[in-house]
N, C-alpha and C positions, 0 to 999 in steps of 0.2 A: 863522422860516420861514413861519409863518402869515401874517404881514404881507406877505411877498414874494408869496406865492400870491394873497392878496387884492388886492394892487396890480396884478398881472398880469391877474387876472380882470376887475378894474374897467376896465383899459385896453382889453382885448379887447371888453368890452361897449360901450365908447365908440366903438370902430371899427365894430362891428357896427351900432350905432344910427345913426351918421352916414354909413356906407358905407365900404368898404375901398378903398384906393388912390385916394383922392379926386382926386389931381392927375394921374391916368393920361392923361386926354384932353389935358392941356396939354403932355405930353412929346412932343418931336419924334421921338425915335428910341428904339425898344425892341428887345430881343433875347430869344431863347428857343430852344427845341428842340421837335422833334415826333417822335412815334412813330405810324406809320400802318399800316393793314391794307388791302391792295389786292386787287382782283379784275381781272386783266388778261384782255383778250379781243381778238378780231379782227373787223373787218368784212371778210368774204370775198366777192369778186365773181367768180363762175365765168366761165370763158372761153366766148365764143360758140360755139367749136368743141368744147365739151365732149361734144357728142353723138357725136363720132367715136370716143370711148373707150367702146365698147360694154360693156367690163367694169367701168367705173366707175359706181357707182350713186349714192352720196351723198358729200358732203364737209361735215363739221360741225366747228365750233370749240367746244371744251369749256374754259371758263375754270377756272383753278385759283387758290387763295388765295396771297397773298404778303404781304410787309411792307416798309415804308419807314422810314428813319431820316434825320433831317435837322436843319437849323438854321433859325431864323426871324429875319428882320430886317424891321422895319416902320418906314417913315418917314411922318410925318403932314404932309400938305400943309395940312390943314384939320382942325378938330375931328372931323369925321365922314368925312373922306376920307384914305386912306393908300395908300402904295405898298408892296407886300409882296413880298419876295424870299425864297423857301424852297428853297434848293438841298438836294437829298436823294439818297440812294442807294436804289434799289428792287430787290427780288429778286422775279422774276415767272416764271410758267410757264403755257404754254397748250398744249393738245393739239389737233392737227388729225387728225380721224378720217376715214379714207378707206375706204369699203365697196367692195371690188372683188370681182366675181363671176367665178370660173373654174369649175372642176368643183364647187367649193363656194364659198360667200360667205366672204370673209376680211376682217377689219377690220385695217387698218394704222394704228397710232397713231404719229404723228410728234410727239414732245415737243419743244417749243421753249422753252428756258430762256433767260432774259435777266437781265442785271444792268445796270440803267440808272443813269446819272448824269443827274439831271433838274435843269434850271435854270428854274423857273417865275417869272414876273414878273406880278403881278396887281394890279389896281386894286380897292381894297376900300372899300365904303360901309357905315359902321357906324351903328347906331341910337343914339338917345339912351338913356343908361343909366336903368334903373329899379332903384333901390337898388343891389344888387350883381349885376345881370344886364344883359346887352346882346346884340344880335344883329347880323349883318352878311351881306351878299352880296358876291361877288367875281367877277371875270372877267379873263381875260388870255391869255397864251400862254407857251410853254415850248420850250426846246431840249432834246432827249433823245439821249443817247449810249449805245448798247448795247455794253457792254464784252465781252459774250459773242459778238457777231457776228464771223464770220470775215472777216479782211481779204483773205487769199489763199486762193482756192478751188482745189481740185485739178481738173485737167482730166480726171482719170479718174473716171468714174461707175460705180459697181458695178452689174452686171447683176441683182443680187439685190434685189428690191423692199424687203425688210425692212431692207437696209443703206443705202438711199438716204435722203437727208435733204432738208428744206426750208430753204434758206438765205435770210436776210433782210439788208437793208442796215443799216449801223451807225447812221446819222444820221437823225433824225426831228424834225419840228416839229409842235407840237400847240396847239390852243386849248382853253381850259378855263373852266368855270363852276362855282360852288359857293356854299355858305351855311354859316353856323356860329352857334353860341351860346357866349357868353362868361360866365364866372362869376368875379367879383372876390373873391379870398380875402384873408386878412390881409396876406400878404407877396408874393403873386404872382397872376397871372391864369391861369386854367385854361379851355381852350376845346375844344369838339368841333366838327369841321368835316367836311362831306361835299362831295366834288368829283368832277366827271366830266371826263375829258380825252380828246380825240379827235384822232388823228394825221392829218396832211394829206398825207403822202407815201405813194406806193405802195412798200412795203418789199420786195416780192417780187423775188428774183434769179432770172431765168428760166434754167432749165437743161433739158436734154433728158431730162426724166423725166415720167412720168404725173402725179406729185405737183405739179410746178410748171406744166407745160403746161396742166393742166386749170383753172388759176386765172388770171384776168386781173389782179387786184390784191388786195393785202392791206393794210389800214389798221389801225393800232393803236387801241385804246381801253382806258381804265382807269377803274375806279371806286375812289375812295380815301376812307377814313374816317380822319381824323387826330385825335390828341389832342395839343394844344400846351400848353406851359408858358412863360409870359413874365414877366419881372421888371418 
């Protein structure tokens, strides 16, 4: 048993001395998975006619934390250039807070919960390795499908303000930029990545309510920190 432990320790020291996963940059295709923590938000553009709503004082978006789960596939065009596809599912929540003044000021909080299927495709530029450490930057675009968005909206709108909702479109396209740091371990590569995603479509579905009519457009944005594991 002593000799087995000694042999394993010697082998590990050899890998650590020369560097782990030495042929990783020569491999064309790599796979893995990711776990991410997101903060979803909106860019809200108020309507030019918002002044006609004397009772509406402010509209604010409050981001909430969420998480992502996905897989990673990475194809190397070049030693330092790869095409990265990371389909994932994201659970997000944002609050739209409307301060409406009547006899008393009342805050109406419209919770918008989303379950996204995201399909990002990014071009990644990675640095030269320094021992077991590397870094990279990336940029690209994504198609995003909100499974929680309603396909068929009711023609009946409740006259009660607290029961009215803000509905959004299901499909979105976004562009994204990010950067990451990679750590080459004995049997796999571990990375930490930060990425910002900005939606390009106006997601707001116009309905005859003070909550939708007071807004001209809503665009999504998301900040994501991911932990990836690749073999």
